[in-house]
C-alpha positions, 0 to 999 in steps of 0.5 A, a space after each residue: 927613433 934610437 939615437 944611433 938609428 937616427 944618426 944612421 938614417 940622417 947619414 943615409 939621407 945626407 948621402 942622397 940629398 947633400 947637393 940640395 943643401 948649402 955648402 956651409 950646411 953640408 960642411 957643418 953636417 960633415 964635421 958633426 956627423 962624419 968627423 964627430 966634432 963637437 958643436 963648440 969645435 965647429 963653432 971655433 973653426 967657423 968663428 960663429 956661435 955654438 948656437 948658430 951651429 946647433 940651429 943650422 944642424 937642426 935646419 939640415 935635419 929638417 931639410 933632409 927629412 922634408 926632402 925624403 918625405 917629398 922625393 922618397 929616394 931613400 925609400 925607393 932605394 931600399 925597396 929596390 934593394 929588397 926586390 933585388 935580394 928577393 930576385 937573387 934568392 929566386 923569389 920572383 913573386 916576392 920581388 914582384 910584390 915588393 915592386 908593386 907596393 912601391 907603385 902606390 907611393 
């Protein structure tokens, strides 16, 4: 996955699953991904090592991907949005097909 696409994907997962993370993990993620702080800057703010920040960000990424693999919230949201778009265009059969595909998950 391209770095920008990966970052966008992680941000979308974070929007859905942030309440499942610890407060500190969520803070690290926000500083790094939303406010574009470096690992060094975050480590100075929280008075921990740069490596500790790196490890926590990797854990957050792993947690987010695992939550999505089990709960499918992002996948379901995207599928529903495709169905809504199809309905707005009047493509009722296409919308029905999209919704039925989701039942297999």
